[in-house]
PyMOL Python script that loads the backbone (N, CA, C, O; Angstrom):
from pymol import cmd

cmd.read_pdbstr("""\
ATOM      1  N   MET A   1      -7.973 146.381 135.110  1.00  0.00           N
ATOM      2  CA  MET A   1      -7.151 146.583 136.384  1.00  0.00           C
ATOM      3  C   MET A   1      -5.547 146.706 135.692  1.00  0.00           C
ATOM      4  O   MET A   1      -4.725 147.513 136.126  1.00  0.00           O
ATOM      5  N   GLU A   2      -5.279 145.813 134.609  1.00  0.00           N
ATOM      6  CA  GLU A   2      -3.747 145.981 134.135  1.00  0.00           C
ATOM      7  C   GLU A   2      -3.768 147.146 133.653  1.00  0.00           C
ATOM      8  O   GLU A   2      -2.872 147.906 134.022  1.00  0.00           O
ATOM      9  N   SER A   3      -4.916 147.705 132.566  1.00  0.00           N
ATOM     10  CA  SER A   3      -4.587 149.016 131.945  1.00  0.00           C
ATOM     11  C   SER A   3      -4.238 150.154 133.049  1.00  0.00           C
ATOM     12  O   SER A   3      -3.372 151.022 132.939  1.00  0.00           O
ATOM     13  N   PHE A   4      -4.949 149.982 133.926  1.00  0.00           N
ATOM     14  CA  PHE A   4      -4.988 151.047 135.066  1.00  0.00           C
ATOM     15  C   PHE A   4      -3.495 151.397 135.705  1.00  0.00           C
ATOM     16  O   PHE A   4      -3.029 152.523 135.875  1.00  0.00           O
ATOM     17  N   HIS A   5      -2.844 150.062 136.027  1.00  0.00           N
ATOM     18  CA  HIS A   5      -1.542 150.044 136.533  1.00  0.00           C
ATOM     19  C   HIS A   5      -0.506 150.421 135.324  1.00  0.00           C
ATOM     20  O   HIS A   5       0.437 151.162 135.600  1.00  0.00           O
ATOM     21  N   LEU A   6      -0.622 150.047 134.316  1.00  0.00           N
ATOM     22  CA  LEU A   6       0.247 150.339 133.191  1.00  0.00           C
ATOM     23  C   LEU A   6       0.328 151.880 133.056  1.00  0.00           C
ATOM     24  O   LEU A   6       1.421 152.443 133.118  1.00  0.00           O
ATOM     25  N   LEU A   7      -0.821 152.558 132.872  1.00  0.00           N
ATOM     26  CA  LEU A   7      -1.189 153.944 132.616  1.00  0.00           C
ATOM     27  C   LEU A   7      -0.336 154.555 133.954  1.00  0.00           C
ATOM     28  O   LEU A   7       0.706 155.181 133.759  1.00  0.00           O
ATOM     29  N   HIS A   8      -0.747 154.375 135.039  1.00  0.00           N
ATOM     30  CA  HIS A   8      -0.323 154.888 136.517  1.00  0.00           C
ATOM     31  C   HIS A   8       1.080 154.881 136.367  1.00  0.00           C
ATOM     32  O   HIS A   8       1.667 155.963 136.363  1.00  0.00           O
ATOM     33  N   LEU A   9       1.787 153.691 136.229  1.00  0.00           N
ATOM     34  CA  LEU A   9       3.200 153.604 136.065  1.00  0.00           C
ATOM     35  C   LEU A   9       3.912 154.517 135.035  1.00  0.00           C
ATOM     36  O   LEU A   9       5.007 154.995 135.330  1.00  0.00           O
ATOM     37  N   ALA A  10       3.416 154.739 134.009  1.00  0.00           N
ATOM     38  CA  ALA A  10       3.706 155.740 132.930  1.00  0.00           C
ATOM     39  C   ALA A  10       3.345 157.284 133.489  1.00  0.00           C
ATOM     40  O   ALA A  10       3.995 158.252 133.093  1.00  0.00           O
ATOM     41  N   ALA A  11       2.367 157.402 134.340  1.00  0.00           N
ATOM     42  CA  ALA A  11       2.125 158.724 134.548  1.00  0.00           C
ATOM     43  C   ALA A  11       3.103 159.118 135.712  1.00  0.00           C
ATOM     44  O   ALA A  11       3.380 160.299 135.919  1.00  0.00           O
ATOM     45  N   CYS A  12       3.570 158.188 136.395  1.00  0.00           N
ATOM     46  CA  CYS A  12       4.508 158.356 137.523  1.00  0.00           C
ATOM     47  C   CYS A  12       5.932 158.428 137.151  1.00  0.00           C
ATOM     48  O   CYS A  12       6.714 158.530 138.096  1.00  0.00           O
ATOM     49  N   SER A  13       6.418 158.395 135.975  1.00  0.00           N
ATOM     50  CA  SER A  13       7.711 158.616 135.248  1.00  0.00           C
ATOM     51  C   SER A  13       8.188 159.689 135.557  1.00  0.00           C
ATOM     52  O   SER A  13       7.649 160.796 135.558  1.00  0.00           O
ATOM     53  N   LYS A  14       9.314 159.369 135.855  1.00  0.00           N
ATOM     54  CA  LYS A  14      10.220 161.083 136.178  1.00  0.00           C
ATOM     55  C   LYS A  14      11.436 160.689 135.156  1.00  0.00           C
ATOM     56  O   LYS A  14      11.822 159.525 135.057  1.00  0.00           O
ATOM     57  N   PRO A  15      12.000 161.760 134.411  1.00  0.00           N
ATOM     58  CA  PRO A  15      11.260 163.186 134.548  1.00  0.00           C
ATOM     59  C   PRO A  15       9.920 162.724 133.928  1.00  0.00           C
ATOM     60  O   PRO A  15       9.728 161.648 133.362  1.00  0.00           O
ATOM     61  N   ASN A  16       8.847 163.918 134.172  1.00  0.00           N
ATOM     62  CA  ASN A  16       7.774 163.629 133.707  1.00  0.00           C
ATOM     63  C   ASN A  16       7.623 163.330 132.147  1.00  0.00           C
ATOM     64  O   ASN A  16       8.166 163.986 131.258  1.00  0.00           O
ATOM     65  N   GLY A  17       6.845 162.299 131.982  1.00  0.00           N
ATOM     66  CA  GLY A  17       6.473 162.001 130.816  1.00  0.00           C
ATOM     67  C   GLY A  17       7.522 160.963 130.056  1.00  0.00           C
ATOM     68  O   GLY A  17       7.191 160.613 128.923  1.00  0.00           O
ATOM     69  N   SER A  18       8.745 160.454 130.592  1.00  0.00           N
ATOM     70  CA  SER A  18       9.718 159.947 130.085  1.00  0.00           C
ATOM     71  C   SER A  18       9.282 158.537 129.533  1.00  0.00           C
ATOM     72  O   SER A  18       9.994 157.938 128.726  1.00  0.00           O
ATOM     73  N   ILE A  19       7.981 157.981 130.037  1.00  0.00           N
ATOM     74  CA  ILE A  19       7.606 156.738 129.514  1.00  0.00           C
ATOM     75  C   ILE A  19       6.168 156.931 129.259  1.00  0.00           C
ATOM     76  O   ILE A  19       5.346 157.468 130.002  1.00  0.00           O
ATOM     77  N   ARG A  20       5.957 156.320 127.891  1.00  0.00           N
ATOM     78  CA  ARG A  20       4.306 156.488 127.255  1.00  0.00           C
ATOM     79  C   ARG A  20       3.813 155.255 127.319  1.00  0.00           C
ATOM     80  O   ARG A  20       4.547 154.269 127.257  1.00  0.00           O
ATOM     81  N   ALA A  21       2.478 155.184 127.456  1.00  0.00           N
ATOM     82  CA  ALA A  21       1.735 153.982 127.565  1.00  0.00           C
ATOM     83  C   ALA A  21       0.522 154.239 126.976  1.00  0.00           C
ATOM     84  O   ALA A  21       0.053 155.358 126.769  1.00  0.00           O
ATOM     85  N   PHE A  22      -0.086 152.946 126.651  1.00  0.00           N
ATOM     86  CA  PHE A  22      -1.497 153.230 125.843  1.00  0.00           C
ATOM     87  C   PHE A  22      -2.078 151.786 126.152  1.00  0.00           C
ATOM     88  O   PHE A  22      -1.363 150.819 126.414  1.00  0.00           O
ATOM     89  N   THR A  23      -3.433 151.759 126.090  1.00  0.00           N
ATOM     90  CA  THR A  23      -4.120 150.386 126.198  1.00  0.00           C
ATOM     91  C   THR A  23      -5.171 150.397 125.308  1.00  0.00           C
ATOM     92  O   THR A  23      -5.755 151.394 124.883  1.00  0.00           O
ATOM     93  N   ALA A  24      -5.415 149.074 125.008  1.00  0.00           N
ATOM     94  CA  ALA A  24      -6.720 148.690 124.256  1.00  0.00           C
ATOM     95  C   ALA A  24      -7.790 147.625 124.899  1.00  0.00           C
ATOM     96  O   ALA A  24      -7.596 146.949 125.909  1.00  0.00           O
ATOM     97  N   ALA A  25      -8.843 147.634 124.161  1.00  0.00           N
ATOM     98  CA  ALA A  25      -9.662 146.627 124.566  1.00  0.00           C
ATOM     99  C   ALA A  25     -10.584 146.091 123.374  1.00  0.00           C
ATOM    100  O   ALA A  25     -10.851 146.935 122.518  1.00  0.00           O
ATOM    101  N   ILE A  26     -11.030 145.003 123.223  1.00  0.00           N
ATOM    102  CA  ILE A  26     -11.807 144.585 122.488  1.00  0.00           C
ATOM    103  C   ILE A  26     -13.483 143.857 123.225  1.00  0.00           C
ATOM    104  O   ILE A  26     -13.580 142.852 123.930  1.00  0.00           O
ATOM    105  N   VAL A  27     -14.323 144.543 122.870  1.00  0.00           N
ATOM    106  CA  VAL A  27     -15.667 144.213 123.446  1.00  0.00           C
ATOM    107  C   VAL A  27     -16.185 142.777 122.596  1.00  0.00           C
ATOM    108  O   VAL A  27     -16.369 142.600 121.392  1.00  0.00           O
ATOM    109  N   CYS A  28     -16.312 141.986 123.600  1.00  0.00           N
ATOM    110  CA  CYS A  28     -16.499 140.787 123.146  1.00  0.00           C
ATOM    111  C   CYS A  28     -18.257 140.149 123.349  1.00  0.00           C
ATOM    112  O   CYS A  28     -18.729 139.055 123.041  1.00  0.00           O
ATOM    113  N   ALA A  29     -18.755 141.088 123.848  1.00  0.00           N
ATOM    114  CA  ALA A  29     -20.176 140.536 124.272  1.00  0.00           C
ATOM    115  C   ALA A  29     -21.209 141.936 124.336  1.00  0.00           C
ATOM    116  O   ALA A  29     -20.683 143.022 124.583  1.00  0.00           O
ATOM    117  N   ASN A  30     -22.172 141.880 124.185  1.00  0.00           N
ATOM    118  CA  ASN A  30     -23.085 142.938 124.067  1.00  0.00           C
ATOM    119  C   ASN A  30     -24.043 142.504 125.508  1.00  0.00           C
ATOM    120  O   ASN A  30     -24.559 141.395 125.654  1.00  0.00           O
ATOM    121  N   ARG A  31     -24.135 143.592 126.461  1.00  0.00           N
ATOM    122  CA  ARG A  31     -24.702 143.280 127.451  1.00  0.00           C
ATOM    123  C   ARG A  31     -26.315 143.331 127.819  1.00  0.00           C
ATOM    124  O   ARG A  31     -26.926 142.850 128.773  1.00  0.00           O
ATOM    125  N   LEU A  32     -26.816 144.207 126.533  1.00  0.00           N
ATOM    126  CA  LEU A  32     -28.107 144.340 126.456  1.00  0.00           C
ATOM    127  C   LEU A  32     -28.706 143.246 125.752  1.00  0.00           C
ATOM    128  O   LEU A  32     -29.905 143.073 125.969  1.00  0.00           O
ATOM    129  N   SER A  33     -28.055 142.369 124.852  1.00  0.00           N
ATOM    130  CA  SER A  33     -28.837 141.225 124.128  1.00  0.00           C
ATOM    131  C   SER A  33     -28.166 139.973 124.808  1.00  0.00           C
ATOM    132  O   SER A  33     -28.755 138.892 124.832  1.00  0.00           O
ATOM    133  N   ALA A  34     -27.028 140.135 125.310  1.00  0.00           N
ATOM    134  CA  ALA A  34     -26.179 138.996 125.704  1.00  0.00           C
ATOM    135  C   ALA A  34     -25.677 138.077 124.595  1.00  0.00           C
ATOM    136  O   ALA A  34     -25.445 136.873 124.703  1.00  0.00           O
ATOM    137  N   ASP A  35     -25.541 138.879 123.456  1.00  0.00           N
ATOM    138  CA  ASP A  35     -24.959 138.056 122.272  1.00  0.00           C
ATOM    139  C   ASP A  35     -23.549 138.302 122.600  1.00  0.00           C
ATOM    140  O   ASP A  35     -23.134 139.302 123.187  1.00  0.00           O
ATOM    141  N   VAL A  36     -22.690 137.097 122.084  1.00  0.00           N
ATOM    142  CA  VAL A  36     -21.282 136.812 122.226  1.00  0.00           C
ATOM    143  C   VAL A  36     -20.717 136.701 120.997  1.00  0.00           C
ATOM    144  O   VAL A  36     -21.350 136.073 120.148  1.00  0.00           O
ATOM    145  N   ILE A  37     -19.527 137.233 120.679  1.00  0.00           N
ATOM    146  CA  ILE A  37     -19.163 136.918 119.334  1.00  0.00           C
ATOM    147  C   ILE A  37     -18.332 135.574 119.146  1.00  0.00           C
ATOM    148  O   ILE A  37     -17.790 135.078 120.134  1.00  0.00           O
ATOM    149  N   THR A  38     -18.235 135.046 118.043  1.00  0.00           N
ATOM    150  CA  THR A  38     -17.467 133.607 117.984  1.00  0.00           C
ATOM    151  C   THR A  38     -16.085 133.801 117.810  1.00  0.00           C
ATOM    152  O   THR A  38     -15.527 134.848 117.483  1.00  0.00           O
ATOM    153  N   THR A  39     -15.556 132.661 118.067  1.00  0.00           N
ATOM    154  CA  THR A  39     -14.123 132.697 118.227  1.00  0.00           C
ATOM    155  C   THR A  39     -13.253 133.147 116.876  1.00  0.00           C
ATOM    156  O   THR A  39     -12.142 133.677 116.897  1.00  0.00           O
ATOM    157  N   ASP A  40     -13.895 132.864 115.913  1.00  0.00           N
ATOM    158  CA  ASP A  40     -13.508 133.470 114.700  1.00  0.00           C
ATOM    159  C   ASP A  40     -13.188 134.788 114.576  1.00  0.00           C
ATOM    160  O   ASP A  40     -12.105 135.266 114.240  1.00  0.00           O
ATOM    161  N   GLU A  41     -14.288 135.396 114.895  1.00  0.00           N
ATOM    162  CA  GLU A  41     -14.763 136.956 115.132  1.00  0.00           C
ATOM    163  C   GLU A  41     -13.769 137.464 115.728  1.00  0.00           C
ATOM    164  O   GLU A  41     -13.082 138.331 115.190  1.00  0.00           O
ATOM    165  N   LEU A  42     -13.494 136.918 117.158  1.00  0.00           N
ATOM    166  CA  LEU A  42     -12.428 137.307 118.083  1.00  0.00           C
ATOM    167  C   LEU A  42     -11.181 137.377 117.427  1.00  0.00           C
ATOM    168  O   LEU A  42     -10.505 138.401 117.527  1.00  0.00           O
ATOM    169  N   HIS A  43     -10.792 136.402 116.763  1.00  0.00           N
ATOM    170  CA  HIS A  43      -9.242 135.973 116.271  1.00  0.00           C
ATOM    171  C   HIS A  43      -9.352 137.252 115.220  1.00  0.00           C
ATOM    172  O   HIS A  43      -8.365 137.976 115.346  1.00  0.00           O
ATOM    173  N   ALA A  44     -10.112 137.638 114.403  1.00  0.00           N
ATOM    174  CA  ALA A  44     -10.062 138.536 113.153  1.00  0.00           C
ATOM    175  C   ALA A  44     -10.083 139.944 113.922  1.00  0.00           C
ATOM    176  O   ALA A  44      -9.420 140.876 113.467  1.00  0.00           O
ATOM    177  N   LEU A  45     -10.857 140.097 115.101  1.00  0.00           N
ATOM    178  CA  LEU A  45     -10.834 141.504 115.740  1.00  0.00           C
ATOM    179  C   LEU A  45      -9.399 141.729 116.480  1.00  0.00           C
ATOM    180  O   LEU A  45      -8.910 142.843 116.670  1.00  0.00           O
ATOM    181  N   GLU A  46      -8.783 140.451 116.880  1.00  0.00           N
ATOM    182  CA  GLU A  46      -7.678 140.538 117.405  1.00  0.00           C
ATOM    183  C   GLU A  46      -6.412 140.836 116.577  1.00  0.00           C
ATOM    184  O   GLU A  46      -5.441 141.378 117.104  1.00  0.00           O
ATOM    185  N   SER A  47      -6.427 140.457 115.197  1.00  0.00           N
ATOM    186  CA  SER A  47      -5.484 140.505 114.238  1.00  0.00           C
ATOM    187  C   SER A  47      -5.508 142.047 113.705  1.00  0.00           C
ATOM    188  O   SER A  47      -4.493 142.741 113.643  1.00  0.00           O
ATOM    189  N   GLU A  48      -6.768 142.468 113.341  1.00  0.00           N
ATOM    190  CA  GLU A  48      -7.033 143.930 112.605  1.00  0.00           C
ATOM    191  C   GLU A  48      -6.632 144.663 113.789  1.00  0.00           C
ATOM    192  O   GLU A  48      -5.701 145.451 113.621  1.00  0.00           O
ATOM    193  N   GLY A  49      -7.229 144.559 115.179  1.00  0.00           N
ATOM    194  CA  GLY A  49      -6.804 145.595 116.097  1.00  0.00           C
ATOM    195  C   GLY A  49      -5.464 145.560 116.213  1.00  0.00           C
ATOM    196  O   GLY A  49      -4.865 146.635 116.197  1.00  0.00           O
ATOM    197  N   GLY A  50      -4.928 144.655 116.315  1.00  0.00           N
ATOM    198  CA  GLY A  50      -3.252 144.519 116.803  1.00  0.00           C
ATOM    199  C   GLY A  50      -2.477 145.143 115.766  1.00  0.00           C
ATOM    200  O   GLY A  50      -1.477 145.791 116.076  1.00  0.00           O
ATOM    201  N   ARG A  51      -2.875 145.003 114.424  1.00  0.00           N
ATOM    202  CA  ARG A  51      -2.111 145.492 113.309  1.00  0.00           C
ATOM    203  C   ARG A  51      -2.360 147.206 113.434  1.00  0.00           C
ATOM    204  O   ARG A  51      -1.454 148.031 113.307  1.00  0.00           O
ATOM    205  N   ALA A  52      -3.458 147.454 113.646  1.00  0.00           N
ATOM    206  CA  ALA A  52      -3.838 148.958 113.658  1.00  0.00           C
ATOM    207  C   ALA A  52      -2.894 149.646 114.990  1.00  0.00           C
ATOM    208  O   ALA A  52      -2.281 150.698 114.806  1.00  0.00           O
ATOM    209  N   ILE A  53      -2.869 149.169 115.881  1.00  0.00           N
ATOM    210  CA  ILE A  53      -2.284 149.464 117.075  1.00  0.00           C
ATOM    211  C   ILE A  53      -0.755 149.268 116.664  1.00  0.00           C
ATOM    212  O   ILE A  53      -0.029 150.176 117.069  1.00  0.00           O
ATOM    213  N   LEU A  54      -0.209 148.388 116.032  1.00  0.00           N
ATOM    214  CA  LEU A  54       1.191 148.501 116.003  1.00  0.00           C
ATOM    215  C   LEU A  54       1.546 149.573 115.053  1.00  0.00           C
ATOM    216  O   LEU A  54       2.513 150.289 115.316  1.00  0.00           O
ATOM    217  N   LYS A  55       0.809 149.771 113.890  1.00  0.00           N
ATOM    218  CA  LYS A  55       1.011 150.720 112.962  1.00  0.00           C
ATOM    219  C   LYS A  55       0.885 152.177 113.725  1.00  0.00           C
ATOM    220  O   LYS A  55       1.706 153.029 113.385  1.00  0.00           O
ATOM    221  N   ALA A  56       0.014 152.487 114.629  1.00  0.00           N
ATOM    222  CA  ALA A  56       0.054 153.657 115.348  1.00  0.00           C
ATOM    223  C   ALA A  56       1.217 153.902 116.244  1.00  0.00           C
ATOM    224  O   ALA A  56       1.768 154.998 116.342  1.00  0.00           O
ATOM    225  N   VAL A  57       1.553 152.859 116.874  1.00  0.00           N
ATOM    226  CA  VAL A  57       2.589 152.992 117.909  1.00  0.00           C
ATOM    227  C   VAL A  57       4.088 153.022 116.884  1.00  0.00           C
ATOM    228  O   VAL A  57       5.049 153.580 117.412  1.00  0.00           O
ATOM    229  N   ALA A  58       4.239 152.604 115.854  1.00  0.00           N
ATOM    230  CA  ALA A  58       5.347 152.433 115.098  1.00  0.00           C
ATOM    231  C   ALA A  58       5.563 154.174 114.232  1.00  0.00           C
ATOM    232  O   ALA A  58       6.600 154.637 113.758  1.00  0.00           O
ATOM    233  N   ALA A  59       4.147 154.818 114.286  1.00  0.00           N
ATOM    234  CA  ALA A  59       4.467 155.908 113.675  1.00  0.00           C
ATOM    235  C   ALA A  59       4.735 157.196 114.698  1.00  0.00           C
ATOM    236  O   ALA A  59       4.898 158.344 114.286  1.00  0.00           O
ATOM    237  N   LEU A  60       4.754 156.813 116.098  1.00  0.00           N
ATOM    238  CA  LEU A  60       5.191 157.755 116.961  1.00  0.00           C
ATOM    239  C   LEU A  60       6.763 158.010 116.988  1.00  0.00           C
ATOM    240  O   LEU A  60       7.570 157.127 116.700  1.00  0.00           O
ATOM    241  N   PRO A  61       7.056 159.070 117.296  1.00  0.00           N
ATOM    242  CA  PRO A  61       8.607 159.513 117.478  1.00  0.00           C
ATOM    243  C   PRO A  61       9.208 158.946 118.849  1.00  0.00           C
ATOM    244  O   PRO A  61       8.582 159.001 119.907  1.00  0.00           O
ATOM    245  N   LEU A  62      10.346 158.456 118.733  1.00  0.00           N
ATOM    246  CA  LEU A  62      10.887 157.720 119.639  1.00  0.00           C
ATOM    247  C   LEU A  62      11.146 158.763 120.808  1.00  0.00           C
ATOM    248  O   LEU A  62      10.970 158.386 121.966  1.00  0.00           O
ATOM    249  N   LEU A  63      11.649 160.353 120.484  1.00  0.00           N
ATOM    250  CA  LEU A  63      12.056 160.800 121.543  1.00  0.00           C
ATOM    251  C   LEU A  63      11.071 162.287 121.447  1.00  0.00           C
ATOM    252  O   LEU A  63      10.632 162.685 120.368  1.00  0.00           O
ATOM    253  N   LEU A  64      10.841 162.951 122.662  1.00  0.00           N
ATOM    254  CA  LEU A  64       9.709 163.850 122.688  1.00  0.00           C
ATOM    255  C   LEU A  64      10.632 165.137 122.223  1.00  0.00           C
ATOM    256  O   LEU A  64      10.118 166.246 122.081  1.00  0.00           O
TER     257      LEU A  64
END
""", "prot")
cmd.dss("prot")
cmd.show_as("cartoon", "prot")
cmd.util.cbc("prot")
cmd.orient("prot")
């Protein structure tokens, strides 16, 4: 829900595209097997994913 609102607000920005937004998600459970990752695995995924996202965002130019 929060992702939708963030992306919707960016899409409504004027002039068109003056705000850029993105979202990310970590899957913590397998719906078919009902397996859930451990707390340590979650923390590792958050750190690794966070670094990757920060690196990608930092590489974007500030102005279009």
